[in-house]
N, C-alpha and C positions, 0 to 999 in steps of 0.2 A: 882639337883641344889648341888650346892658344897658352902661348908662353911668351910672359911679357913684362918688360922694365924692371929688370933684377937691380937690388940694392948691390953696395958694393962689398958687404959681406959674403953675400953669394956669386961673388964674381969667379972663383974657381968651378965650382960646380957648373954652375951655366956655361963656362967656355968650354968643359968638356960636352955639355950636351950640345952644344951649338957647333963645336967641329962636327960631332956625330950628324946632326941634323942636314947641315949645309952641303955636308960631304958625301953622304948616300945620298786791319784791313782798312788793309781800308778798303775801298769800294768793292763792292760787288765778289764776283769770283766765288758764290757760295760763304762769302767769307763772315767772320763774329766778330771778334774785337778786333780796333782797330789798333794796328801795330805804331810805336812811334817813328815818327820822320814819315810817314808812309809814302809810297809813289802815287801821288796820284792819275786819274783818269786822263789820259790827253786826246782829243779831237780825233775822230776818225780822218784819214787821209784818203782812203779808198771804200768804194763800195764792201771790197773782202773784210777790211778792217772793221766796217760798220757791223758787218753781219758776225762778226768775232767777240760780240760783247762780252763783258767782263760778267754782267749780273747774267748770262745764260749759257749753257753748255754751248760748244764747238764740234765741229767734226775736226778730226787730224787733219794738219796742212799737206797740201800736195806740191807735186811740182810747180805748179802755175802759181804757187804762192810765191815763188822763189826760194833759190836753191839753199839760202840761209834757213829755210824751214823746215828743210829735209836733210840736207846733211849732217850726220851726227859726226864727223872727222872732229870739230872743235871739242864737243864731250870726252870722245875717246882718247884725244889729247889730254886734257884734263884728267881722266880716269888713269891712264899712263903716270903723268905726274905724282898724281897721290898714289899711285904703287909703287914707283922710284924712293919717294919721300918716305915710305916707310921702312925701306930697305935701308938708305940712308941714315934715318935715325936710329936702325935698330942698335939695340945693346947685346954684345957678345952674338952677335949673329939673328938676335931672336926677336922675329915680329909681335908685337904687341897688343894687347884689348885696346888701347888708346887708337890704335890706327883704324880697326873697322868701326869704332866710332867715330871715326873723322871722317871716314869714307862715308859712312853713312848721312854726315853730318853735311859734306859737301853734296852728294848727290841728291838729298832732299832741297838744298837751299838752289840748285841748277832747275831741278823740276818744277818747284813752285815760282822760280823765275819765269820760265818759260810758258808756267800755265797763267801767269799775269798776261802774256801776251795774250796769246789763244787759249783760253781755260777748257782743254780738253778731257783734262782731266782734274778730280779734286784734290787741293793744297793740303801740306801739312803743318804749315808753320805763318806763311805769310800770304795775306789774301789780296794785294793792293793790286794795281793794273795800270799798264803801259800799253794798250793798244800798238801804239806805232813804233814801238821798243824794237832795235836790232834783235834776233834771236844771239846771233854768234858772241856781240859783247854782252849780253845777260848772262848768258853762261860762263862765259871766261870771267867776269866780275864776279859772279855769285863763286865759283869756285877758287878762285884766287882768293876770295876776303875769308872764306872759312879754313883752306888751306894754310892759310897764313896766322890764323890763329890757333890751327892744331900743330904744325911745325914751324913756331916762329924763326928758328934757327935757318931756316929756308928761305927767307923772305925773299932773297934777293935773286935767287933763281925763279921764283914765281913771279915775281916783279918784271923780270926779261922776257917770263912765257906771256904774260898780258900784253907788254908793252907789243910783242911780238903779234899777236892774235889783233889788238884794235889799231895795231898801225895798218893793216890792210882792208880797213872798214872805213869808209869815207866819211867826211866830217859831218856833222847833221843833226839834225832832230833825232830819228832811229839810233844814232851810236850814242849822242848824249842820255838818250832814254834808259837804252839797255845798259848804261854805266850805273845810269841811278835805280833800275830796276833790280839790278844784281845785287849790289851794293844793299838794297834794304832786304832782299830775299833774305842773305845770308845772314844781315844781323837779326832777322828773325828767327831762323834756325839756332844759330848760338844763343839768342834769348832764352828760347824754349828748351834748351838741352842745360843751362844755369843750373849746378846745383843738383844732377841727376845722381853721383854719389857713383858712376861709373869711374872716376880716377880715384877713388878713395879706397887706401889702400889699410891693412888690419893685419896684426899679427895672430896666426893660427895656435891655439894652444892644445898640445897632443893630448890625446885621452890615456888614461892606464890601460894598458895591453889586454884585451879580450878577445875571444873568438870573434871575427867580423867586425871589429872594429878599425879603422884605418888607423894603420901607422908610416910615419915618415919614412920615405925609401932614398937611399942615397942612391945616385948621387946627388941627387935634387932633394935635400931634405928638408923641406919646407912645404906649406900648401901657399901657392902663389893667390893673389886676392881674394880669401876666404869669404867678403862679406860682397862679393860682387851679384852677387844673386838678389842681394837685397835693394840692390839698384833701379833705379827708374826706365822700365823699356821705352822703345820708340813706339810702338806700337800695342805691346799688351797692357793690363790694366795694372800687373805686377807680375814680379817673378814667380808666384805658385799658382796664375791663373789657370794653366796646362799641368797638372801634377803627376806624377811616375808612380805606376804603383808599387808596394813593397817589393825588395829582390826575394828572391826564395829562400826559404830557411835555410840555415846549413846543414840541418839533417837530414833535407827533402833528397829525392831521384833528380831534381829538376836541376838543384846545385852541383849535385855529383855529377850530373850528366856535362854541364856546362865547366866545371873543375879538371875533369880528367880530358874535356878537348882542347881548353887552354893549355894546361900540362905538356899535352903531346906534341901541338901543332905551334904553339909561343914560346918554346924553348928556341934558347941562342943555338944549342946543337940538335934541332930538330930531326928526326928520320920520316915524320910523318907530315913535315910540311913541301909540298913542293918547289921546284924553284921559281915557277910563276907566281907561287904565294908569298915566297920570299921576296922576291922581286915587287910585288905590290904593296907587301908589307913596308917597305923602304918608301917606295912611290907616294903613297898616302901618306907619307909621316910627316910631310910640311904642314901648316896651319892650314885647315880647313878655310877660312877664309880669304886666304890668299891663292890657295886654287881654284875656287869656285869664282872667284873675279877676275882670275886670267881666262878660264873657262867662259863666261860673259862677254870678255873682251873677244876673245876669238871667235863665237859665235855671232857677237853684233858684226864684225867685219865680214865674216865668211856669208852672213845673211842681207848684208847691206839695211842693216834696219834702219830706218827714218829716225830724226832726233827725236820726237816725241815719246815714240815707242820705246825706246831706248832708253832716255833718261827715266821714264818709267820703271822698267825692268832694270836697270841698276838701284834705284831707289829702294824699290820694293826688296831686291835680293838684300843688302845691305841691312835694309830692316830687319830683315828676316835672320839673317845671320847675328846681328848684335841679339835681337830679343831670344834667339836660340839660345844662345850663350849666357843670356840672365838667366833664363827657365832650367837648363840643367846646371848652371852652379850653385841656384837655391836647391835643387833636387838632390846634387851631391852631398852639399850641407848640412840637409835634412837627413840623408842617410848615413853618411860617413863612412862609408865601408873599405874595407882593405881590399888593397889589389892585388892581382893572383900573386905576384911573388910573396906577398906576404904570408897569404892564404896557403900555399904550397908548402914555405918553411913550417907552418905552423899547423897542419893539417889533424896533427896527432891530437889537437885540442879542440877542434871542429865539432865532435860529438857525428861523425858521417863515416859508418865504417866502410865507405864505396870510396873514400880519398885518403889515398897514401900518400905521405909527408916526402919530402924532399930538400932536404936544406940546404943542400946544392945548385938547387934550381936557379936558371938566369932567362931572365926575359930577352927575347932577339932583341928589341928598342928599349932604348932608355926609358924609362917610367915617367911621365908627365907628375910635375909637383900639384896633385890636386885627386880629390877622392874619385875612387872607382866608377859607382852607380849613379848615375846614367853614362851612358859614351855620348861625350861632346862630339866625337867627330862625326858619331853615327845622327844624331839630332841637326846639326850644323848641314851636315850633305842633305840628308833629307828634307831640310827647311829650303834650300837652295832649287834641289831639284824639282821638288814640289811648285817654287814660284815660277822657275822659270818654265815650267810646262804651261802651268796657267798663262802667264805672259805672251809664250809663242805659240799655243794655242797646241800645243801637243806635246807626249814624251819622245816622241821619234825623233829626235835632234841629236844627229851626232857631229862628234868633235874628236879634234885628238888633240895632245900637248904633251908638255914636257913638263917635271917636277924639279925642284929646286934638291929633294932629298933621294931623286930616282939612282938606281947603281949606274954605272959607267956606261954598262953595256945595253940598256934598258929603258933610255932616257924619254920617248913617248909611247904614251898609251891610247889606246883609239877608242870609243865609245859609241854604238848607236842608238842608245837612249840614255836620257837623264838619270831616270830611275835605276838602271845597269849601273851607273858609274857611282850614286850613291850608295847602292848594296855591298859595292866593293870596297869603298871606303871603309864602312862598319865591317867588312869582314876582315879587313888590315888590320884592324886594331886586336882582335882575336889572333890571326899570324904574328901580329908582332910582341903578343906574351903580354898585351896591358890591359884586357878587358876579359872580362867574360862574356860569352855569347848572351846570357838575358839581359846585359848591358846595353847590346848594339842595339837589340831587337827593339828593348824601349825605347831608344834614342829614337830610331826610324821611325816608329809610332809618335811621339811627342812632336818628331819634325813635319807629320803631315797636319798635326792640330795648329801646330804653329804658322805652318804657310796659307790654311783654308782661314785661319783667323785674321792673318795681316791681308789678304790678295781680297777677302770678302768687306774689309772694312777704310783699307786705306787706299788712297790716290784712286780711286774707283774711277769711272768713264763718268762725262757728265752729260753726255748724250750721247745714243747709239750710234756708228756712225751709219 
């Protein structure tokens, strides 16, 4: 789940949570309509460029095409710049939903620009062509222009990074074309996301207390962006395209089983939870979009991914994270169910004889300010793992990384499978005392559906290698 952009009246509560969290077309390219001021196709200057025409698919570039076509270092540098910008602009130490939206836009602009040079994959918003453009110049300009739009207060640092990148490219037609291509791709993506509703905010009106009904949970006694589930996804048709089944009835055995599990394992002073479970409850408490983008960066570097597949991977990953969040916010708003702490305090009224109340019960971690069902961390992690596995061709992808919310004595965790990481991320929410098991199970299942819908329809290969 994500916590973001809180207003001043919420600063004291958010500050407490922040301390806890951080301390623990144009022509061709398969295009449709022509964008405004499109980049026009330029004459090819080599046999390789002539083969990579924008009106037909092309094979991924190889080292024979030039280092600039395969070196993903410039892309990773801008990925890192976007990551740092999110932390630099965080309010009360909290990363917000506007960041994953911005990261998605940036990676889509980079992806579209690259595929306007060599049309390996279908584009998202920009369909112009410039076969002679320099890939590094296109990547840098596209990333720069989107990030300036998303983080206007950091323009100076983005300008400096752009100047550093472009200064290393010889002046000429390729550099000029790359700059123009990057600008056009960024403008197209920004225009495509205008008025998408993702930056809108609204006030949640608490309902009268009754069994199962969500109630505000201190210290974050508000609902964050309650209408985010109504915003326009990047790839899905709407936030309710992939629906969650209803949660178990309060008087059911399924509910009692999940209730008693989180009550035992998620308590602040739980004797049932192991030391490792306590550790990963904190480790995974950071924002899922941060953790999975960090993991993708590590994987891209360790596997030395080429530029084109790396650009596609980041674009798909962030589309998945964005759309998974819209999907889960929509479901949370629809079911509007209580968090475990509320349920455990009020269990005497839930009509289930197998759920004993405890009005002094506290969760291990601070409860996020959004409804309980289903789990955002679970759907975001499942979506991410499925997309990365699809792009990389296997779930057997090992990686190790740190988390900003990790306990001091266990900063690094290692995984051999992407799906293992996703399942642990989901389980961490039960161990943290903030989700019922049925919410994480449904989130994991929904994540697979979100990933499948995105990978099968977005940025697909234009020609088999």
